[in-house]
Each structure stands twice: as C-alpha cells, then as structure tokens.
N, C-alpha and C positions, 0 to 999 in steps of 0.2 A: 085640812080643806073647809071643816066649818069656821073654824076661824076667818079663813079667806071669804067665804060667805057672809060673814057679820061685817068684816072690812066694806066690800061691797054695799051692803046695806044701809052702813051709817055714812058712806062717801070718803072712807080712809082711803080707799085702793088709787086714788089718784096722787098721794104722796111719794115723791120718788125713792125716798129713805125706806118706807116701808115696804115699795115694791121690789128694791134690790134685797130687802130680807126675804120676802117671798120666792123671788127666782133664787135666791140660794137655798132656801127650805126645799124646794121641787127638785133641783138640781141634785141635792144630797141625798134626796129620797128617791133617786133615778127615775124621777118622773120629767124626763127631759119635754117630752110633749107638751105638760102643761108650763114647763118653763119657758119654752120657744113662745108659746101661745100669749103668754103674761109680756114676754119681751115684745112682741111685734104687736101686740094691742095697745100699747103706749103709745099716746097721743104727743109725747113730748120728745123733742130729738133726742136719739140714744146716743148717751155720752160714753167717751172712753172708759168711764168706770162701770158703766150697765155692760158695754162689751167684754170689758178684761174679766168683770165677775160670771159671764156667761161661758168665757174661753174656759179659764180657771177652773169652774165648776165640771166642765166637760172632761178636762185634763183629770181631774182629782179622781173621776170617776170610771178613769179608763175608756172614754168616747173620745178617742185621739183624733181619730179620721173627721168626726162631726167639730172638734176645736179647731182643725185646720181650715174646715171649710168656713166657719164662723169667722175665723181671721180673715180669710180671702174675702169675704163679705163686707166686714168691716173696711177693709183697705178700699176696696171699691166704693163705697160711699164715702170715702175721703176723711173719715175719722182717724186722727193721727194716733199713733200708739204711745203708752207712757212706760217707765220703768218695771210697771206691776203687768202689762201686757206681756213684754217680749220673754221674761222668764218662763211663762204658761205656755207660749207657743215653741219656744226651744225646747221645751221638756216632751211635748207632743213630737217634735222631729227627732229627738234622740231616742223615744220609745220606737217611733216606726222606722228609726234608721233610715229617715229622708233626708239625704245629704243635700241634694238638691235645694229643698226648701229653705232646708237649716241655713246654707249659704245666702240664699235671698235675705232670709231673716236678719243674717248675720249685716250685710250691707244696708239694710234699713238702719241698725242701731248705730253703725258708723255715721250714716246720712243724719240723722236725727240726734246726735252726741250722747246716745244713753250706752253706748259700748264699755265706758269707764264706770258706768254703775256696778258695784261689787256683786248686786244679784245677778245682772245682765252679764258680766263677765263670767260669773261662775257657771251660769248655765250654758254659756258658749262652749267653756272647756270640757264641761260635762259631753254636750251635743258634740264636739267633733270626736272625744276618747269612744264615746258611744257608736259612732260610725265608723271606727276604726282607723280615723285618721289622727294618729298621737303625735305625730310631727306637727301638725297644726294647732293639735291642744296645748302641747307643751310650748308651742312659741307664744301661743295668746296667754297660757299662764305667767311666762315672763316679761309679758309687758304690763301685768299687775304689779302695781307701784308697791303695796305693801299687803301681800297676801296675807290674809288672816285664816284662822284655823278651818274655817268653812271652806276657803277656796281649795286650800291642801287636801282635804277631806274629799273634796269633790274629785280631785285630780286622780288621787292613788284608789279611791273607791272605786273608778272605771278601768281602773287598770288591773286590778283585782277581779272584778267583773268581767274582763275579758281575757285572764288566765294569764296577764303579764306581771307574774307574781314577784319575782326577782325586782323588775323594776319599781313594783310599788313599793318594795321594802327600802330601795334607794332612796325613793321620793320620801318615804317616811324619815329617813336618816336626815336628808336634806332639811326637813320641816325642824327636827330637832336642832340641829347644826345652827339653823337661823333663830333660834331663840323663840320660835312660835311654841306655845304650852299646847301638847294634845290634851284633846279631851276625850272623854269615855268612848265617843264615835269613832274618834281617829284610832284608838286602842283595839277596838272589836274589830274595824276595817282589817288591820294590819295582823292581827290575831288569827285572822281569816287565810291573810296570804302565808302566815307561817304554818297553818293547818294543811294548805294545799300544797307548799313545798316540803309537807313531812318533815320538817326541820324543828325538834324538839329544844335545840339550842338557842336558835333566834326566838322562838315561842318562849322560853325561859327568860331572856334579856327582855323582851318586852313585859312579862310578868312583874319583874322586878320595877321596872318604869311605873307601870301600873300602880303597885302597891305605893310607889316613892311620892306618887302624886294624890295620893288618896282616893283611888277610885277601887278599892278592893270591897267593898261594900254594895258597889253598884251593880244590879241583877244583869244588866246589859252586858257590862264586862266580865263579870263572873261565869255568865252563859258560856261568853266567847272563849274563856279560859277551859271550860270544861271540853268545850266542843274542840280547842287546839290540842290539848293534850290527849284527849280520846283519839284523835284523827292520826295522831304522829305514835300511838302504839304505847304512850305512857299510860297505862289504864290506872295504876296505884295513883298517880297524881291527879287523874281527872276524877276520880271517886272522893279522893281526901278532899279536893276544892268543892266537889258537889256536896259534900256532908257538913262543908262550912254555911252553905247559903241556908238562911233563916226559913223562907217558904220558897221550896225551888217551884217553879212554874212548869208548864207542859214543855216549852224549850228546853229548860233545865234537864227535865228525865229523860227526854228523846236523844239530847246531845250524849249523855254517859250511857245510855241501852245501845245506840247505834254505833258507839266506838266501842264497847264491848264485843259486839257481833262482828264487825268490821275484823277485829285483833282475834276473833274465835276464844272470847270469853264468854261462849256462849251459857255458861251454867252462872254465870254472875250477870249475865244481863236478864235471864230469866228470875234471879232472885229480886234485881232492883224492879221488874216489872210488878212483881208482888207486893214489893213495899209500896209502891207508885198506888195501886189499887187500895192498900191498906191505909193510905195517907190521910184520905177524905179530902184533900185539896185539890187535887187534879185526877183527872179522868183520862186514862188513854185514848189517843186518837188514832188516826189511821195511820200515822210515821210511826207509832209507839207500837203497835201491834204488826206493822209490816217487818220492823226490827224483830220482834218476837217471832214471827213466822219463819224467817231466817234462824234464828237460834235452834228453833225446834227441828227444822229441816237437817242441820248441821247434826243435832244429837239424835236424831230419829225419834224424836218425840211423836208419835200418833195422836196418843188420847188428847194431849195437851193443845196440840196445833187444830185438834177439831175444836176445841174450845173456843181457841182464838178465833178460828173460821166462824163461830156461832157470833160471836161479838162483832165480827166485822159485818156480818149479814144484818145484825141489829141497827148498827149505826150507818147502814145502807151506803156500801161500798162498792156496789155490784158493776160500776161503770168504770171503777179506777183500774188502769192498766197495771200499775204497781202492785196493787194486791193481787190480782189476777195470776200475774207472773209468780208473787209471792206462793200462792196456794198451790199452782203447777209444780213449781219447786219443791215445796214442803211435800206433797203426795209422791212425786217422785222418786224423792230420795229416801221415802219410807216405803216405797216399792207398792204403791197402790195407784198403779197408773191408770185403772178405772173412776177413782175420784179425781185424778189430774184430768183426765180426757173430760169428765163432766163440768169441773171448775171452767176449762176451755170454751167446753160448750154454751153454757150459761153467761159468756160475755157477750153484751149486746151487739159489738162491733168487733170484727176480728179483722179489720182493714190494717193493723198494725203488726209487724212481723215479729216483733218480741217476744208475744205470747207466742205465737207457732214455733219460735225458736226454742223456748223454754220446753214446750212439750216434744218437740223432736229430742231435743237434750235427754229429756227424761225417758224415754223409749230407748233411746240409745244407750244410757247407763244401765238400764234394766235390763238389757241384753235382747229388747225387744226391736231387732234391727228391721224386721219386715215391715211393722207398724211405723217407724222412724221414716223409712223411705217413701211409704204408702201416703203418709201425711204430707212430706214435702211436695209429691206429685200434685197432691189432692190442693195444696195452697197455689201451687205454681197455674193449674188448671183455671184456679178462682181468681187467676191475674193479682193475685197480692204480691207486691214486690219484695224479692227477697234480698238479703245483702250478704257480705262476706261470712259473717257468723253462723248464717243459714246454712251454706255450701261447706262450711269447713264440719259442721255439726252431722251433717248428714254422712259426708264422706267416711266419717268414722264408722258409721253402721254400713256402708257400701264396703270399707274395707274388711270388716268383720265377717260379711257375708261372701267375699271376694267376687261380688257382682259387677264383672269387669264392664259388662256392657252400660249399665249405669253409671259407672264412673265415666266412661266416654262421652256419655250424654251430658253430666253434670259438667264436664270440660268443655263440651261445645259451649253449653249454656253460659258459663263463666265467660268465655270469649264476646258471646252477644250481648251479655249485659253491661261489658266493659268493666268487670271487676276481676279478671283473670290476674291482672298484674299485683293482686294484692297479695302481700306477704303470706298471710294464714292460709288464703285457697291456694297458692302453689304450693307451698308445704305440704297442706292436705292431700293435693293431687299427687305429689310426688310420693309421700307414705302410701297413698292408696294402690296406684298403681305397683308400687314397690311389695304391697302386701299380697296382691293379684298377681304375683310373679310375673308381670310385663316390663319385666328391666329396661328394655328399648325405650319405651316411652318414660318410665322414670327416668332415664340417663338424658333423654332430650329436655325434659322439664328443668333438669338440674343445670344443664349446660346453659341453657337459654336466660336463667334467670340472670336478675342484673345487679345482684348485691350477694355477699359473702356472709352466712351465719351459720351457726352450730345448729340448728333445727334440720336444714336441708342436708348438712353432711350427716348427721345421724341417722336420717331416713334413709339416705342412698348407702350408707355404710351396712346399716341393719338388713337393707334389701337384697345388697350383695350377699352378706353373711348367710341370711334365711334361704337363698336360691342356690348356695352352694360354691358361689363364684368367690372365694375367699381372697383370692390374690387380688381381683379387683378392690375389695375393701381396704386392703393393705394399703395400695396404692394409693386410695382415697385419703387415708389418714395421712399419707406422707404431703398430698396434696394441700390437706387442711393444716398441715405445719406449718408449711410454706406460705399459707395465707395467714399465719399469725392468730389461728382460732384455737382458744386452748379448749380441750376435750372435756366432756362432762363424764359422770359413771356409766350413763347409758352408751356412749358412744366407745367406751372402755370395753364393757360387756360384750358390745357386739362384737368387737375385735377380737376380743380372746376367745368369742365362738368361734369367729372363722379361723384363729389358729389352731383350735380344737379341731375343726372339720379337715383342716389342713395336715394335720399333725405336725404343726411348725412349730417344735419345741424353742428354738432360738428368738425366734421372731417373739413367741408368746413371754419368753422369759424378759425380753427387752419392754414387752408391752406392762409387764408385771413391775419394772422399774419406773415408767411413767404413772401408774398406778400409784406408787407411793411418793413421786414426786409431785403429783398435783394432790394427794390427800385424800385419794379413794378407799383405802384401806378399809376403812371404817363403812363404808357403803356395802348394804347387804349383797345387792343385785353384782357389782363387782368383785366381791369375795367369792360370792357362789360361783362367777364365771371362771375364776383363778382356778378354783380347786378343780373345778369341769374340764378346764384346758390342759393343767398338767395330767390328770388322770388319761385323757385323750391322747397327748402327748407321750403316753409312755413312761411317765416318770411319776408312779404311784408316790415316792418318797416326798417329791414336791409338794404334791397335791395334800399330803397329810401334814406337811408343815404349813401351808396356805388354812387348810381346815382348822388346825388348831390356834389361827391366830383370829379366827373370826369371834368377835366379841360376844354376840348374840344368835347363836345359831338356831335358824329356824328348820322347819321340814325339807326344804329344799338343800339348806346347807348338809344336812344327815344325807338325804337321799342320794346327792350327787357323792359324797365320798363314800356309802355304802357300795352306790353302783360302779365306780372306779375300783374299789378294792375286788367286788366281784369279775370284772372285766379283765383285771390282772391275775386272776386264778386265786387270788387271797381268799377262799371260800369262809375258811373259819374265823380269819380276822374281821370279815364284813359282817358275820353272825355276832362275833363281840360286840361289833361297835353298835348295831342294832339293839342289843340288849342293853347297853349303856345309853343310847337314845331314851329307850323305855324308861330306864331309872331317871333320867333327866325329866321326865313328865311330859316327853314330846311325842304325839299319837303321829302313827306313819299314817299316809295315804296310798292310794293305789300303787301309785310310782314306787313308793318305797318298798312295798311287798313284791312288785315286779322284780326288783334290785336283790331282795333277799332269796327269790327264788331262783334268780341268775346265779347267785353265788353258789347257793347247794348244786345248781346244775354243773358249773363250770370246775366243781371240786369234787363231784359225784356224791355228793352228802345226800343219797337217796331218802333215809329216815327221817332227817332235818327236815327236808323239802316235804314231804309227805305230812309231816308235824304242822309245818306254818301254814300249808294249804288248806289243810283240813280245819285249822282252829281261826283262820283270818275271818271270819265271818262272825263266830262267837265272841273273840277276843277284842276285835278291832271295829267291829259292824261294817266291813268292807265284802261286798259280795265278788267272787271270782269273776273277772272280767276276761274276754278272748285271750289277753297276753298272759294272764295267770295261768288259764289252762294251757295254752300253748308252752310255756316254761316247764310246767309239770310233767307234760306228755313227752318234751324233748328229754328232759332229767329222766322219766322211767326207759325211755327207747333208747337212749345211749347206754343205760346200766344192762340192757338186755331183757328188761321187762316187758316185752312188746305187747303181751298179752293185756297186762294191767294198763300198759298206752290206751290200746285199743277199747278196753272197757270204759276208761275215762272219757275216750272221745264221744262213745256212745252214751254215757249219761250226762253230757252237757246239756243246760236246760234251755239252751236258744242254739239257733244255725251256726255251727263251727265256721269259720271264716279261712283265708287262706293262711293265717299265721300257724292255725292249730293243724291243718293237713300237710303243711310245710315240714313242721315237726315230725308229724308222722312219717312223711316221705325222706326225710333226712337219717331217722333212726333205721328204716329200711334198708337205706344205701348203706349205713354202716356194717348192719348185720346180714347184709345180701338176702333179705328176704323180698324175692321178686314179686309173689301173690300180693303182700301187702304193700309193695312199692306201686304195683299197677293200680290197685283200689285208690291209694291216695294222690296219685298222678291224675287220675281219671276225675276225681273231684275238683283238684286245682286245674286241670284243662276248661272246667265248666266255671267256676268261679275265678279264674284269673287266666283266660287263655291268651293275652299277649305276653304273658312273663316266660322268659327263656329258661329261667332256672329250672323250672319243673321238666322240660325236655332234657336238659342237661343231666339231671339227677338220675333218673330215669334210664337216660342213655348209659350212665354210668352203672346202674344196677344190673343190667341187661350185659355190659361189656365184663363186669367181675365176675359174671355167671356163665361167661363165654358164649352168650346168647348174641354173636356179631349180628345176625341178620336183623334181630329185633332191635338192636342198636342203630343199625344202618337206616331201618325203616322209621325211629324217632327223628333220626337227621334228615330224613327225607320230609317227612311231616313237618317240620320246622320251616324248612325251605319251602313248602307248597303253601304253607299258611302265612308266609311273610314273617315270621317271628325270630329276630336276630337276637342272637346270642350276645349277650353284654361282654366287650373284651376284658380280658383280664389286665389291669394295670396296678401298677405299682410305684410308688413314687418316694422319694428321701429328700431331706432338707440339708443343704452343706451351703455354709456361709450366706445365710438368708435367701438363699435361692432353693426353688423347689425344681427338681430332676426327675423326669417321669419316663416310664419303660413300659413298653409292652412286650408279649413273647416273641424272641427272636429279633428283637429292636437293634438295628445299627445305623439310627439316624444320630444319637450323640456324638458330642465332638470327640469324645474319650473312647468310643466304641473299639479299636484296635485294643486300647489297655484293659478294657473290661473283659472282652473276650480271652484276652493272654492270661488275666488274674482268674478267671473259670479254668482255664485247660490246668493252670498250677495247680489250682484246688482240686480239679479232678483227679490230677495224681495222686495227690497228699490223701484225698479221701479214699481212693480205691487201696491204698496201703494200709488205712486205718479200718477197712473193713465195711466201707459203704459199696451199694450197689444200686441202682436205680430202682423203684418199685414200680413196674412196667404195668403193673394190673391198675393203675389210677388213669393211664391213657385209653381214652376210648374209640380211638383210631386203629380202625383193622389192617394195619401196616407190619411191615417186618420188625424185628426184635431192636435191629439197630438205627431204623427211623425213629421208633418209640423213644428209644432212649436220646436219642438226637432232639426230639420235641420236649421231653422232660428237663431237658439240660438248658434251655434256652427260656424257661420259666420268666416272668417278669420280676418276682421277688428275689431269685438269684441272680440277675443283673442289677438290681437295685443294692443288694448286699454287697455284688463285687464291686460295683462303684464306690460304695461305702468305705470298704477297704483300702482303696486306691487314693482316696480323696478326703479324707480325716486322719487326723494324728493315730500313731499307734496306742492302741488301749483306749482310745475313746469308744464309747456306745455307738451303735449302730441302730438308728431308728427308721423303720420302713413302714409305709401305710399301703395296704393293699385293698381294693374295692370288692374284691370277693373273698371265697375262705381259701386259705391256705391248705394247698393237697397233701397227701400223705407224704409223697416223694419229696417236696420241697420241707416237709418238716423234719423229715428225718434227714435231709441234706444239710438243713441250717444246725440242728444238734451237732454234727459231726463238725461242721465249719465253726463254731463257736468254741468248739472243745481243741482244736487244731490252732488257729489263731489267737486262743486266749482274749477272747473279746467277748463282751454282752452283746447279743443281739435283740432287739425289741421289735415284732412284727404285730402290726394292728390290721387284722384282717375284717371282715364284715361282722364278725362274730363276738369278739375278743382279742385281747393281748397274748402275746408267746412271748415267754421271756427265755431267750436261749443262752446257756452258760454252763460250762465243764461238762458238755456234752448230754445234758438234759433240759427238759422246758417246765415252765412254770404251771402249764396245764396237767402235768401228769401224763400226757399223752390221752386226756379226756377231754378232747376238744369237739 
C-alpha cells in the first residue's frame, strides 16, 4: 500500500499494466474493496483483460458469488468475453453448483466460438460433472477432438469427487488405452478412487504403473499411495512406502496415522505420532491429533488423551466440530463422562447434532441411560434437529431402562420428523419394543417394514425368545429361511434359548446342525447357548459333548455346564467341574456360585454347601446375595436342619426377599412344620401378595397336617383377593410339535388313547405295589375323588401320550411349569421300571431322570 502511494505521487498509477498488477495484488491480499475501487476509478475503458483479472481473482480467493456478479456487470456493459474469462466463470458455476448460470455461459461459448478451446471445454466438462449432469459432461468430453491428460484428469476427478469411483476407474482405463500418458495428478486421483473402493488389487496395479512411468519419487504420488494402502487395510505396505519418503510432509504423516487408526492399529498410530514429533520437520496439526484422539479412545489411554487435548487447546481448535466429537468420544470411552460433558459444554455452538449424538452415545455406553435420555430431551426442547443416529442411539438407553412411554414418544417423533422409514430407526424401535416386552408393537413394526434383513429378524426372534414365546421365534426362523436370509451367531443363540425354554430337544438338535453348517461352532455365544439348550432339554450327555468342543471356555461356558449338571442331580460331577475350572485359572462369578450351591442342594451335600457358602467372599471376593442365601436356606431346610435355616435367615445383613422366604416355606412344607410355614407365608403375603404359590404351599401344609378348615380358609382368601392359582401345565415334543396338557385334559386329538394307556398303566402299577399318595391333594373330598384327581395330573397325561406316540425304548422328555408332586414322582418311578424307558421330567426347580424304578434326585427334590 506504501508502494501504491508512491505510484500515485509520481503519476505511475495511470499505466494500465501497473494498474492490473495492483488489482491482482489487492485481490490476492483479499482486499477486494481496494481492488474494486481501483478498478472502478480507472478513467480508461475496462478491457476484457481487466474484467478477466478481476473475475479470476475473485474465484481464486473463494468469492464465487462476487465473481458471477462481476461477470453479469461485464456482459451488461457489452464487453465480450475471451478464452480466459470463460474458465473462471465456469469454475464459479461449478463450485456454486449453479447449473442454470453454467448453461447460459455454455451458450455464450458456443456463440462466441470458444467452446472448442481446450481450457474452456475442460471447464465445461467439469462444470456439468460437478452439477451432477454426468451424461452432458461425457457428451461434451466426447466432442473434444484430441483430449489431453488435463481433459481426462478433469473428467475422472469429478467422478471421484462425486463418489462415482468405479466409473472413474473405467475412464482411467480408457485414457490409458487411448495412449494418453497419465501424469502424477492422474495417478493420485485414481489412487483416491481405489482407496474409496477399498480395492487394494486395483491400487497395486496403479502402483505398478506409477513406478513404470517414473513417478515413484514424486511426493504427491507417494502420499496418494500411502493413503490408498492405509485405507484398504494394507498397513504394512502403507508403512513401507511411507518409510521410503525422504522428507515426509504433514499429509504423509496424517495418511499413515489415520489409516492405522481406521484399521485399529492404534498402538502403531501412537508410535508414529511420537516419531512425527521427534522428526523436527513436521508438527502435528488438527487432523493428526484428531486421529490420535481416536487411538487413545480405543485403547483407553486417559493420560495421553489429556496431553493431546492440551495440544489441541494450544493450537486453538475449540471451534472445530470433529475435535469436539473426538474429545467427547475419548472421555466417554475412558469412562470420564464429566469431562466428556465439559468438552461438549465448552463448544461455542451446539446447533450441529453430531456432538450431541457423541455425548448421548457416551452416556449410553457407560450405562448412564437416564442422562442419555435427558440430554436427548434437552436437545429436542432447544430445537436442535436430530437425525436417525440420534434416535437409534437414544433408543438403546430406552431399551436398557425398558422405558416404554419414552419409546412410544420417540416412535411418534420419528413419524412426525419423517425419518421413521429409516432402516436404523425401524430396527431400533423393533428392538426396543421387544426388550420392553411389548411384543404386539414390535410385531406390527416388523410386519410393516418394506425390506427383508437379518437385523429385524434377529430383534424379533430375540424378543419372542425372551418373552417366553419360543414357538413364534421358531416359526419366524422358518420364515427367515424362506426369505433366503442366512442366520448369524446371535440369531442362532436366541433360537437355541427358545428351544431351551420350550424343552424342544429335537428342534434344538436341528439348530445344532444349522450352527455346524453355517460355521457358528467357533462363536462363544452360540456354543454357550448350545450347552444351555441341551442341559435344559434334558440331555446332559449332549450338553457335556457340546461343552467339550468349546475351544476357549469363558466363565459363561463353565457356569452353563456346572448349572446343567446341578439341575440334573449330578451334584458331585458339578463340584468336580467347578474345581477343574479353578485349576484352569477361571475365576467364578456370582452365577457360578449359585450353580455350585444348587448342585449341593439337589444332591443333598450339606457340608460341601456350607463350605462354599462360608468361604465364597474370602476365596473369590463375592459377597453372598439373595440367591446364595436362598440356595443355602433351601439346602438346610430340605436336610431337616430347620433351626439352622431360620438362624441363617435372621443373620442376613439385608432385608430378605421372596426367594429366601419361599425357600423356608418349601422346607416347612416338606417337614410339615405348620408354625414355620405360617411365619414364612405371612412374610411372603407382604412381599409378594399376588403370588399364588404361597397360598398353595400353605394350604398343602395345613392339608398334610389334617387342618382342613385352615386349608379351606387359605383357598377362600385366594378367591377373595383375586389371586388366581397358576394352572399346572406339562408339555412334550413329538416330531417337531409341542403337545400341551393340563390336569384332566380331554382336548387332545388322541385323548381316548391317552386315557386308555393310563388305565393300562394303573393296573400294572397296582400289581407292582404303587398306590396313590393322597396326602398331596389339598381338596377335602372323598378318597376315591382324590385318587381320580391325582390320576389325571398333567405330567401323567404327557407321559402317557409319550408312550403311545414315540418308538419303543425312546426316552420320554416332559416339561412342567410347576413342581412335580410327590405322587407323580412316585408314579413315574414305577412307570419307568415297568415300561423299561427313561423318563426325563423338567419341573420349575430341576430335572428328574426316572430309570429302573429310581430318580436321579435320590428323592431329594
């Protein structure tokens, strides 16, 4: 500006050549006011050169709107454009994606005869491409007589920028086939296409061509190579090429570090960052440090993450959105949510939802679901536009809390905002409704979706399985197969759990075959579910075989097998397996120890149970919970040590729940202790007033003591309190179909055969010495009526059906929702001996394996 003053003083400013230089200088200095004043103050007519210079400088400095306004003014003054004006104006149209203006300029090039100029034609090709008009762009390109490398570069560069990557590569091949020699820019552009396609094979081909053409030492090309190999996951190749660069620049470092982070080579990324700092030639910039933040977040490096945060503060990146999101992600993954929230609150503007999504996700991942939901509500009230990511993320927290009201509100919100049709939102809603046990809403969403996908089927099958509707889950799997959708280990695991709950042994075996077919046996979730399924379907031998094939057994695997052995009455084997687990250096959790105590309970191993219970905190650091106390009280009570059981209840350091008092009530029933039964029942009436089992057990205690009036009063209280007794249901699987029975059931299609078989068994059993144990029936009726009622219990009907519907000698597996009564237990021991069959009954507590006149529980059930 001082020089400009001297020019005016000495009268030089009137020279047009000097004035054009000043015009360029002020434009490059981004002082467009001075430039325009200088341009307007000229007394000489403005030539095309002056206008072109002004327009060009505006475009080069990013003032595209001003450039187009200047062009309009120039045209209005009648100044004709030349081959230098048009490229600048077309570039402005390209960047602003102003197709209408671009077409007008194109028409002017045709009229003025400049359409065939190399620079003009190239910028026309670029303009149409960037405006998304690839058909017109290719048509114009085809009209160029001998397109040079610049023309080709312009064409496939636009394709790459618009994510038409495969088309860009095809154009590159056409260029090479037309014997136009690629330059370093051509190769760099097409390497970017290979990186975007994640196609290392194509990238290697371009790498070979690059070396052949002698561009191996070009920094621009080598940076593109490093970036390509890093993005396709060939980190070793990326690092090898990076090491060959004599003086890597910031772009080189950023490419290799970002690639390492992208493919989870986080430790290598941090090593390279340290090398970059020590190199002395380049300093990390905001992109480098953002990548380093991701590496620290993935590895949980709190201290290093804080150091990088300090560096970011020093280079003043407080307004950078990606940095803010990176910091929120870092602190969230390091379980430092207060710092994550502080990073969010320090953002100068929060209008962009990306940072809000990151913080909501952080709260959700850290289990702080209430804050995740409250933040979402706050953002909504502040009118910050949410997106599908926001809803999908917050719905995870809604599902965890089973906050069904919030789920319905978000459902409504998604419809109003027009993003309900989004794939992720629909699947998230489906999953949330399922986890909230609102199966009807989940099913409706599932039926209304317009696509078939594995995620939706997984959510719906899991929902049915968890809701206890295993039959629907299995039906859905058949529908999924019909849609030709291959399952994954999660679907397989859910289906196996459904079979476990149904005790559907045959269908579980079929799913086992599918798991082998699809290669899921190496998946820990599927393997654990397989062990659990076989154990709950009554085949502990198959469960043991599945357990032995798990390559790396975790605590869930061991707990499933130990629990299975315990349920099947193999207490000593369960304890032996538990000791083997400890030898393999696998630490138990509270579930494992519940299984260990259950094993002691079902096998009557009182001393062993006491030992594990009394030493669990000292040996394993696990304080006894309600479940552990309930198991121990049940064990003591069944063994007749009622006084010890009562003392243990009184010693519990917290308020005992229904499971503890239920165990004591069960012990009182076994040993006909009326006083203890009344006390336990009174506590249960307070804790679980709607539970019918308490009334039934208390009535049983009174009935067994001959206190019929009190038993009748309990039944009367149940009726007055609207407490309904859960009906006893037994079911059996035959030929992939579940057959269900209730007491006295005559709705089955083969009822006549079932009752005929029962009559036949009754005669055989009477001769063998069986007589009904009528003390178990609480009805104050005649002896013959009691025998009739016992005779038609649901498990007896199910076993009779099994005898007529399965091949001779085949095991019969029955499942019951309540405990097997004493009479049915005795009945089944006799039946197993007479018909020479193994009968497996799974009741609410355990498995009973009846064989040769005895039961695996040793009558300690």
